[in-house]
N, CA, C and O atoms as a GROMACS GRO file, in nm:
protein
  332
    1UNK      N    1   0.085  -0.110  -0.016
    1UNK     CA    2   0.001  -0.007  -0.007
    1UNK      C    3   0.113   0.129   0.007
    1UNK      O    4   0.212   0.135   0.080
    2UNK      N    5   0.062   0.230  -0.088
    2UNK     CA    6   0.125   0.334  -0.092
    2UNK      C    7   0.044   0.464  -0.039
    2UNK      O    8  -0.072   0.485  -0.076
    3UNK      N    9   0.104   0.540   0.041
    3UNK     CA   10   0.031   0.618   0.107
    3UNK      C   11   0.118   0.761   0.085
    3UNK      O   12   0.239   0.758   0.107
    4UNK      N   13   0.064   0.866   0.047
    4UNK     CA   14   0.145   1.000   0.027
    4UNK      C   15   0.025   1.121   0.080
    4UNK      O   16  -0.089   1.104   0.036
    5UNK      N   17   0.039   1.200   0.140
    5UNK     CA   18  -0.005   1.307   0.159
    5UNK      C   19  -0.165   1.302   0.220
    5UNK      O   20  -0.247   1.390   0.195
    6UNK      N   21  -0.191   1.187   0.303
    6UNK     CA   22  -0.342   1.143   0.337
    6UNK      C   23  -0.424   1.087   0.220
    6UNK      O   24  -0.546   1.098   0.214
    7UNK      N   25  -0.336   1.015   0.110
    7UNK     CA   26  -0.414   0.948  -0.004
    7UNK      C   27  -0.354   0.846  -0.012
    7UNK      O   28  -0.235   0.837   0.020
    8UNK      N   29  -0.420   0.754  -0.056
    8UNK     CA   30  -0.363   0.591  -0.096
    8UNK      C   31  -0.373   0.574  -0.240
    8UNK      O   32  -0.463   0.630  -0.303
    9UNK      N   33  -0.288   0.500  -0.294
    9UNK     CA   34  -0.293   0.486  -0.449
    9UNK      C   35  -0.379   0.358  -0.442
    9UNK      O   36  -0.353   0.261  -0.370
   10UNK      N   37  -0.487   0.369  -0.527
   10UNK     CA   38  -0.575   0.268  -0.542
   10UNK      C   39  -0.587   0.231  -0.715
   10UNK      O   40  -0.579   0.318  -0.802
   11UNK      N   41  -0.605   0.092  -0.741
   11UNK     CA   42  -0.588   0.058  -0.863
   11UNK      C   43  -0.746  -0.006  -0.916
   11UNK      O   44  -0.818  -0.076  -0.845
   12UNK      N   45  -0.772   0.033  -1.044
   12UNK     CA   46  -0.916  -0.026  -1.097
   12UNK      C   47  -0.871  -0.154  -1.154
   12UNK      O   48  -0.751  -0.170  -1.174
   13UNK      N   49  -0.944  -0.236  -1.179
   13UNK     CA   50  -0.911  -0.402  -1.207
   13UNK      C   51  -0.885  -0.378  -1.362
   13UNK      O   52  -0.788  -0.441  -1.404
   14UNK      N   53  -0.958  -0.293  -1.461
   14UNK     CA   54  -0.933  -0.300  -1.611
   14UNK      C   55  -0.857  -0.174  -1.613
   14UNK      O   56  -0.854  -0.079  -1.535
   15UNK      N   57  -0.790  -0.200  -1.734
   15UNK     CA   58  -0.707  -0.060  -1.789
   15UNK      C   59  -0.764   0.024  -1.871
   15UNK      O   60  -0.726   0.047  -1.986
   16UNK      N   61  -0.874   0.083  -1.804
   16UNK     CA   62  -0.992   0.175  -1.876
   16UNK      C   63  -1.000   0.281  -1.766
   16UNK      O   64  -0.970   0.257  -1.649
   17UNK      N   65  -1.045   0.404  -1.811
   17UNK     CA   66  -1.064   0.507  -1.701
   17UNK      C   67  -1.189   0.477  -1.627
   17UNK      O   68  -1.268   0.400  -1.682
   18UNK      N   69  -1.215   0.519  -1.528
   18UNK     CA   70  -1.332   0.480  -1.426
   18UNK      C   71  -1.354   0.607  -1.337
   18UNK      O   72  -1.256   0.655  -1.281
   19UNK      N   73  -1.475   0.662  -1.319
   19UNK     CA   74  -1.500   0.757  -1.227
   19UNK      C   75  -1.588   0.729  -1.127
   19UNK      O   76  -1.698   0.683  -1.159
   20UNK      N   77  -1.560   0.748  -1.002
   20UNK     CA   78  -1.666   0.716  -0.902
   20UNK      C   79  -1.666   0.838  -0.796
   20UNK      O   80  -1.574   0.919  -0.781
   21UNK      N   81  -1.783   0.834  -0.729
   21UNK     CA   82  -1.772   0.930  -0.627
   21UNK      C   83  -1.817   0.839  -0.483
   21UNK      O   84  -1.892   0.742  -0.477
   22UNK      N   85  -1.755   0.898  -0.389
   22UNK     CA   86  -1.740   0.876  -0.248
   22UNK      C   87  -1.804   0.998  -0.178
   22UNK      O   88  -1.731   1.097  -0.187
   23UNK      N   89  -1.898   1.016  -0.122
   23UNK     CA   90  -1.952   1.128  -0.064
   23UNK      C   91  -1.962   1.254  -0.154
   23UNK      O   92  -2.027   1.254  -0.259
   24UNK      N   93  -1.907   1.340  -0.116
   24UNK     CA   94  -1.867   1.467  -0.228
   24UNK      C   95  -1.747   1.455  -0.312
   24UNK      O   96  -1.729   1.526  -0.412
   25UNK      N   97  -1.665   1.365  -0.273
   25UNK     CA   98  -1.575   1.346  -0.343
   25UNK      C   99  -1.564   1.254  -0.469
   25UNK      O  100  -1.598   1.136  -0.465
   26UNK      N  101  -1.507   1.323  -0.599
   26UNK     CA  102  -1.470   1.243  -0.714
   26UNK      C  103  -1.362   1.201  -0.726
   26UNK      O  104  -1.264   1.267  -0.692
   27UNK      N  105  -1.355   1.084  -0.778
   27UNK     CA  106  -1.221   0.992  -0.787
   27UNK      C  107  -1.204   0.972  -0.954
   27UNK      O  108  -1.291   0.911  -1.017
   28UNK      N  109  -1.124   1.010  -0.998
   28UNK     CA  110  -1.102   0.969  -1.149
   28UNK      C  111  -0.973   0.867  -1.171
   28UNK      O  112  -0.857   0.910  -1.168
   29UNK      N  113  -1.003   0.742  -1.192
   29UNK     CA  114  -0.911   0.649  -1.221
   29UNK      C  115  -0.884   0.670  -1.372
   29UNK      O  116  -0.966   0.656  -1.462
   30UNK      N  117  -0.756   0.705  -1.380
   30UNK     CA  118  -0.694   0.711  -1.529
   30UNK      C  119  -0.599   0.633  -1.567
   30UNK      O  120  -0.512   0.606  -1.484
   31UNK      N  121  -0.590   0.585  -1.682
   31UNK     CA  122  -0.496   0.504  -1.754
   31UNK      C  123  -0.364   0.523  -1.797
   31UNK      O  124  -0.362   0.587  -1.902
   32UNK      N  125  -0.265   0.496  -1.759
   32UNK     CA  126  -0.150   0.524  -1.792
   32UNK      C  127  -0.056   0.389  -1.793
   32UNK      O  128  -0.046   0.319  -1.693
   33UNK      N  129   0.004   0.362  -1.906
   33UNK     CA  130   0.066   0.258  -1.936
   33UNK      C  131   0.020   0.113  -1.886
   33UNK      O  132   0.095   0.030  -1.836
   34UNK      N  133  -0.127   0.096  -1.912
   34UNK     CA  134  -0.205   0.015  -1.885
   34UNK      C  135  -0.246   0.004  -1.721
   34UNK      O  136  -0.292  -0.106  -1.691
   35UNK      N  137  -0.238   0.080  -1.634
   35UNK     CA  138  -0.288   0.091  -1.509
   35UNK      C  139  -0.381   0.206  -1.495
   35UNK      O  140  -0.354   0.322  -1.529
   36UNK      N  141  -0.486   0.167  -1.446
   36UNK     CA  142  -0.593   0.246  -1.406
   36UNK      C  143  -0.572   0.288  -1.252
   36UNK      O  144  -0.581   0.203  -1.164
   37UNK      N  145  -0.547   0.406  -1.228
   37UNK     CA  146  -0.520   0.421  -1.089
   37UNK      C  147  -0.560   0.578  -1.040
   37UNK      O  148  -0.560   0.675  -1.117
   38UNK      N  149  -0.585   0.583  -0.929
   38UNK     CA  150  -0.614   0.738  -0.861
   38UNK      C  151  -0.552   0.726  -0.708
   38UNK      O  152  -0.530   0.624  -0.643
   39UNK      N  153  -0.529   0.868  -0.672
   39UNK     CA  154  -0.496   0.892  -0.547
   39UNK      C  155  -0.641   0.902  -0.463
   39UNK      O  156  -0.725   0.988  -0.489
   40UNK      N  157  -0.655   0.807  -0.365
   40UNK     CA  158  -0.797   0.822  -0.287
   40UNK      C  159  -0.771   0.879  -0.139
   40UNK      O  160  -0.676   0.837  -0.073
   41UNK      N  161  -0.850   0.965  -0.095
   41UNK     CA  162  -0.840   0.985   0.055
   41UNK      C  163  -0.846   0.834   0.162
   41UNK      O  164  -0.931   0.745   0.168
   42UNK      N  165  -0.731   0.852   0.230
   42UNK     CA  166  -0.737   0.743   0.319
   42UNK      C  167  -0.880   0.714   0.396
   42UNK      O  168  -0.904   0.594   0.402
   43UNK      N  169  -0.957   0.780   0.443
   43UNK     CA  170  -1.086   0.760   0.486
   43UNK      C  171  -1.166   0.684   0.384
   43UNK      O  172  -1.240   0.590   0.415
   44UNK      N  173  -1.149   0.727   0.258
   44UNK     CA  174  -1.238   0.686   0.162
   44UNK      C  175  -1.207   0.517   0.124
   44UNK      O  176  -1.294   0.442   0.080
   45UNK      N  177  -1.082   0.480   0.146
   45UNK     CA  178  -1.022   0.360   0.100
   45UNK      C  179  -1.109   0.237   0.105
   45UNK      O  180  -1.126   0.156   0.014
   46UNK      N  181  -1.160   0.234   0.222
   46UNK     CA  182  -1.260   0.118   0.271
   46UNK      C  183  -1.386   0.098   0.175
   46UNK      O  184  -1.421  -0.010   0.128
   47UNK      N  185  -1.449   0.229   0.153
   47UNK     CA  186  -1.541   0.228   0.063
   47UNK      C  187  -1.516   0.212  -0.069
   47UNK      O  188  -1.613   0.174  -0.134
   48UNK      N  189  -1.422   0.228  -0.125
   48UNK     CA  190  -1.402   0.217  -0.259
   48UNK      C  191  -1.357   0.048  -0.280
   48UNK      O  192  -1.390  -0.018  -0.378
   49UNK      N  193  -1.274  -0.006  -0.162
   49UNK     CA  194  -1.271  -0.121  -0.189
   49UNK      C  195  -1.390  -0.221  -0.143
   49UNK      O  196  -1.376  -0.343  -0.145
   50UNK      N  197  -1.498  -0.159  -0.103
   50UNK     CA  198  -1.652  -0.232  -0.094
   50UNK      C  199  -1.702  -0.234  -0.218
   50UNK      O  200  -1.796  -0.313  -0.225
   51UNK      N  201  -1.676  -0.176  -0.327
   51UNK     CA  202  -1.753  -0.168  -0.440
   51UNK      C  203  -1.708  -0.286  -0.510
   51UNK      O  204  -1.590  -0.322  -0.511
   52UNK      N  205  -1.810  -0.351  -0.575
   52UNK     CA  206  -1.806  -0.490  -0.615
   52UNK      C  207  -1.857  -0.467  -0.786
   52UNK      O  208  -1.929  -0.376  -0.829
   53UNK      N  209  -1.803  -0.564  -0.850
   53UNK     CA  210  -1.867  -0.582  -0.980
   53UNK      C  211  -2.018  -0.640  -0.991
   53UNK      O  212  -2.039  -0.755  -0.954
   54UNK      N  213  -2.106  -0.571  -1.034
   54UNK     CA  214  -2.218  -0.598  -1.073
   54UNK      C  215  -2.293  -0.697  -1.197
   54UNK      O  216  -2.395  -0.766  -1.196
   55UNK      N  217  -2.205  -0.672  -1.286
   55UNK     CA  218  -2.252  -0.708  -1.438
   55UNK      C  219  -2.196  -0.840  -1.460
   55UNK      O  220  -2.176  -0.879  -1.575
   56UNK      N  221  -2.169  -0.912  -1.361
   56UNK     CA  222  -2.106  -1.069  -1.375
   56UNK      C  223  -2.230  -1.155  -1.300
   56UNK      O  224  -2.249  -1.160  -1.178
   57UNK      N  225  -2.301  -1.216  -1.398
   57UNK     CA  226  -2.384  -1.311  -1.354
   57UNK      C  227  -2.337  -1.436  -1.273
   57UNK      O  228  -2.391  -1.475  -1.170
   58UNK      N  229  -2.240  -1.489  -1.327
   58UNK     CA  230  -2.181  -1.608  -1.276
   58UNK      C  231  -2.118  -1.592  -1.136
   58UNK      O  232  -2.117  -1.691  -1.062
   59UNK      N  233  -2.068  -1.478  -1.097
   59UNK     CA  234  -2.016  -1.436  -0.978
   59UNK      C  235  -2.097  -1.396  -0.864
   59UNK      O  236  -2.055  -1.395  -0.749
   60UNK      N  237  -2.224  -1.362  -0.901
   60UNK     CA  238  -2.333  -1.307  -0.821
   60UNK      C  239  -2.288  -1.151  -0.788
   60UNK      O  240  -2.326  -1.100  -0.682
   61UNK      N  241  -2.212  -1.083  -0.873
   61UNK     CA  242  -2.172  -0.952  -0.794
   61UNK      C  243  -2.103  -0.948  -0.700
   61UNK      O  244  -2.132  -0.864  -0.616
   62UNK      N  245  -2.011  -1.017  -0.680
   62UNK     CA  246  -1.930  -1.027  -0.543
   62UNK      C  247  -1.802  -1.023  -0.600
   62UNK      O  248  -1.724  -1.073  -0.520
   63UNK      N  249  -1.751  -0.989  -0.694
   63UNK     CA  250  -1.579  -0.969  -0.723
   63UNK      C  251  -1.549  -0.830  -0.700
   63UNK      O  252  -1.617  -0.740  -0.748
   64UNK      N  253  -1.428  -0.808  -0.616
   64UNK     CA  254  -1.372  -0.675  -0.597
   64UNK      C  255  -1.337  -0.617  -0.740
   64UNK      O  256  -1.297  -0.691  -0.830
   65UNK      N  257  -1.350  -0.507  -0.754
   65UNK     CA  258  -1.285  -0.448  -0.863
   65UNK      C  259  -1.150  -0.330  -0.844
   65UNK      O  260  -1.075  -0.288  -0.931
   66UNK      N  261  -1.152  -0.302  -0.715
   66UNK     CA  262  -1.030  -0.202  -0.678
   66UNK      C  263  -0.946  -0.297  -0.574
   66UNK      O  264  -0.987  -0.394  -0.510
   67UNK      N  265  -0.820  -0.238  -0.578
   67UNK     CA  266  -0.723  -0.297  -0.504
   67UNK      C  267  -0.631  -0.160  -0.464
   67UNK      O  268  -0.643  -0.044  -0.503
   68UNK      N  269  -0.555  -0.209  -0.391
   68UNK     CA  270  -0.432  -0.097  -0.323
   68UNK      C  271  -0.330  -0.126  -0.447
   68UNK      O  272  -0.308  -0.236  -0.498
   69UNK      N  273  -0.271   0.006  -0.484
   69UNK     CA  274  -0.181  -0.030  -0.609
   69UNK      C  275  -0.047  -0.047  -0.504
   69UNK      O  276  -0.022   0.007  -0.396
   70UNK      N  277   0.022  -0.143  -0.582
   70UNK     CA  278   0.168  -0.179  -0.532
   70UNK      C  279   0.280  -0.055  -0.561
   70UNK      O  280   0.251   0.021  -0.654
   71UNK      N  281   0.372  -0.036  -0.508
   71UNK     CA  282   0.487   0.054  -0.518
   71UNK      C  283   0.516   0.055  -0.662
   71UNK      O  284   0.526   0.163  -0.719
   72UNK      N  285   0.531  -0.062  -0.729
   72UNK     CA  286   0.590  -0.071  -0.865
   72UNK      C  287   0.477  -0.031  -0.949
   72UNK      O  288   0.503   0.043  -1.044
   73UNK      N  289   0.373  -0.062  -0.932
   73UNK     CA  290   0.230  -0.006  -0.994
   73UNK      C  291   0.258   0.161  -1.024
   73UNK      O  292   0.259   0.219  -1.132
   74UNK      N  293   0.280   0.210  -0.895
   74UNK     CA  294   0.258   0.346  -0.888
   74UNK      C  295   0.380   0.431  -0.954
   74UNK      O  296   0.366   0.544  -1.001
   75UNK      N  297   0.506   0.355  -0.950
   75UNK     CA  298   0.638   0.390  -1.026
   75UNK      C  299   0.592   0.392  -1.180
   75UNK      O  300   0.617   0.488  -1.252
   76UNK      N  301   0.526   0.284  -1.222
   76UNK     CA  302   0.513   0.282  -1.366
   76UNK      C  303   0.417   0.389  -1.409
   76UNK      O  304   0.436   0.453  -1.513
   77UNK      N  305   0.304   0.411  -1.324
   77UNK     CA  306   0.169   0.481  -1.385
   77UNK      C  307   0.238   0.632  -1.334
   77UNK      O  308   0.188   0.722  -1.402
   78UNK      N  309   0.316   0.672  -1.258
   78UNK     CA  310   0.375   0.800  -1.247
   78UNK      C  311   0.473   0.844  -1.355
   78UNK      O  312   0.495   0.963  -1.377
   79UNK      N  313   0.528   0.747  -1.420
   79UNK     CA  314   0.660   0.740  -1.543
   79UNK      C  315   0.771   0.738  -1.474
   79UNK      O  316   0.863   0.802  -1.526
   80UNK      N  317   0.802   0.670  -1.347
   80UNK     CA  318   0.915   0.670  -1.312
   80UNK      C  319   0.977   0.552  -1.304
   80UNK      O  320   1.071   0.528  -1.228
   81UNK      N  321   0.917   0.462  -1.396
   81UNK     CA  322   0.973   0.316  -1.389
   81UNK      C  323   0.907   0.261  -1.554
   81UNK      O  324   0.806   0.309  -1.604
   82UNK      N  325   0.975   0.174  -1.604
   82UNK     CA  326   0.941   0.118  -1.741
   82UNK      C  327   0.864  -0.016  -1.731
   82UNK      O  328   0.905  -0.113  -1.667
   83UNK      N  329   0.740  -0.011  -1.805
   83UNK     CA  330   0.664  -0.132  -1.757
   83UNK      C  331   0.753  -0.233  -1.855
   83UNK      O  332   0.730  -0.354  -1.856
   0.00000   0.00000   0.00000
């Protein structure tokens, strides 16, 4: 888990943009080098992690779609490392 300035790096499971809202805060998961990531307020991290995939009939809508980004993923996403 990578935390900077009260925010945690979180990753969306697909390499596409994704926008979500937690309370009054909007998070824009943007894709860079096939990693869809956003910096989320630490107090919202549990709520983001609780979001599940609902379009999957075979899994019953219980698959997580967000995770904490690894240090390597953050470096790649920020352009500090090569993929």
